[in-house]
C-alpha atoms as one frame of an Amber mdcrd trajectory, in Angstrom:
protein
   0.110   0.321   0.061   1.452   3.480  -1.072   2.146   5.631   1.932  -0.154
   8.737   1.766   1.192  12.054   0.983   2.186  14.687   3.631   2.681  18.399
   3.102   4.835  20.840   5.147   6.283  24.036   5.168   9.856  24.564   3.455
  12.470  24.526   5.973  15.200  27.309   6.040  17.568  24.824   4.605  15.179
  23.839   1.745  14.625  27.565   0.934  18.365  28.238   1.147  18.646  25.139
  -1.286  16.474  26.818  -3.781  17.956  30.176  -3.393  21.444  28.946  -4.221
  20.149  27.291  -7.340  18.284  30.275  -8.594  21.549  32.047  -7.852  23.311
  29.825 -10.295  20.690  30.384 -12.785  20.483  34.360 -12.513  24.428  34.041
 -12.757  23.923  33.655 -16.491  23.036  37.277 -16.691  25.702  39.706 -16.642
  26.148  41.537 -13.387  24.796  45.063 -14.714  21.676  43.357 -15.869  20.808
  40.641 -13.145  17.921  42.681 -11.757  16.094  41.535 -15.194  15.945  37.860
 -13.557  13.384  39.311 -11.021  10.881  38.997 -14.117   9.178  35.685 -14.691
   9.193  35.950 -18.381  13.213  36.431 -18.095  13.562  33.536 -15.861  12.202
  31.509 -18.844  14.327  33.016 -21.257  17.532  32.584 -19.349  16.391  28.911
 -18.883  15.789  28.145 -22.266  18.843  30.023 -23.493  21.084  27.664 -20.975
  19.267  24.637 -22.693  19.527  25.451 -26.328  23.203  26.540 -26.056  24.048
  23.276 -24.230  25.508  24.637 -21.150  24.885  21.867 -19.099  27.044  18.889
 -20.276  26.169  15.270 -19.334  29.695  14.557 -18.323  29.499  17.460 -15.744
  29.758  15.812 -12.243  27.161  18.747 -11.403  24.950  18.058 -14.117  21.730
  16.761 -12.215  22.051  19.700  -9.754  22.369  22.056 -12.662  19.304  20.388
 -14.476  17.394  20.874 -11.258  18.247  24.352 -10.586  16.784  25.129 -14.040
  13.540  23.462 -12.367  13.730  25.658  -9.380  13.893  28.942 -11.887  11.005
  27.418 -13.622   9.030  26.980 -10.321  10.046  30.579  -9.454   8.341  31.670
 -12.541   5.432  29.379 -11.708   5.114  30.866  -8.450   5.311  34.623  -9.617
   3.001  33.950 -12.700   0.203  31.706 -10.948  -1.622  32.899  -7.951  -1.568
  30.526  -4.833   1.212  28.713  -5.917   3.697  27.857  -3.058   6.686  25.884
  -2.582   6.105  23.044  -0.045   7.666  19.765   0.965   6.081  16.622   0.194
   6.686  13.365   1.971   5.414  10.458  -0.031   6.350   6.935  -0.957   9.233
   8.528  -2.932  10.572  10.202  -0.337  10.949  13.924   0.857  11.182  16.456
  -2.010  10.098  20.330  -2.697   7.308  20.615  -5.106   4.779  23.390  -5.754
   1.257  23.150  -4.385  -1.877  25.339  -5.275  -3.444  26.719  -2.289  -4.942
  24.293   0.228  -5.430  21.593  -2.408  -3.513  18.708  -3.451  -2.726  19.729
  -6.634   1.011  19.647  -7.010   3.601  20.051  -9.780   7.166  19.080  -9.580
   9.300  21.716 -11.417  12.616  20.782  -9.865  12.237  17.341 -12.124  10.231
  18.635 -14.962  13.409  19.711 -17.141  15.904  16.936 -15.895  13.366  13.898
 -16.662  12.808  15.086 -20.116  16.429  15.405 -20.726  17.143  12.041 -19.372
  14.812  10.743 -21.888  16.537  12.866 -25.007  13.534  15.180 -25.445  13.803
  18.454 -26.511  12.606  21.134 -23.882  10.744  23.879 -24.523  10.384  26.129
 -21.356   7.497  27.965 -22.672   5.379  25.041 -23.398   6.411  23.549 -19.981
   4.856  26.775 -18.291   2.050  26.606 -20.244   1.003  23.221 -19.619   1.621
  23.561 -16.214  -0.847  26.597 -15.954  -3.265  24.753 -18.118  -3.226  21.454
 -15.679  -3.664  23.847 -12.868  -6.621  25.667 -14.567  -8.167  22.355 -15.395
  -8.213  21.266 -12.075  -9.477  24.813 -10.723 -12.467  24.266 -12.789 -13.197
  20.709 -12.057 -16.270  20.357  -9.611 -15.633  19.254  -6.110 -11.300  19.384
  -6.459  -9.759  19.788  -3.422
């Protein structure tokens, strides 16, 4: 039998981990224009530029962390764009991890691995499409009668 999901607030360590990941992504902007990263659309653009230019090599020992850092930046853009999303810790049959949850519902997105899993499968990644698909999924759930 699967262990039920439990949600909790992220710890300071969790939030620090996300911040470090986002700092790495934002660091791809020149110092004098790093403020642009504050915009959700700019986050999507820099993620796509990193992917399109192949700046994360499979042979890089930090490859998985960097790919998940792109997911952290995508999650940050989703939080900025979609009202009610927040970083949360989920504890389920797969272990403990950070995810996004919408309001007081069980609607859950896992942006930390959205990009990395696709890359591991050899798929091309459109960050814009991931953003749109995530928002459409949440919209569909929000409009579903009786969804909690």
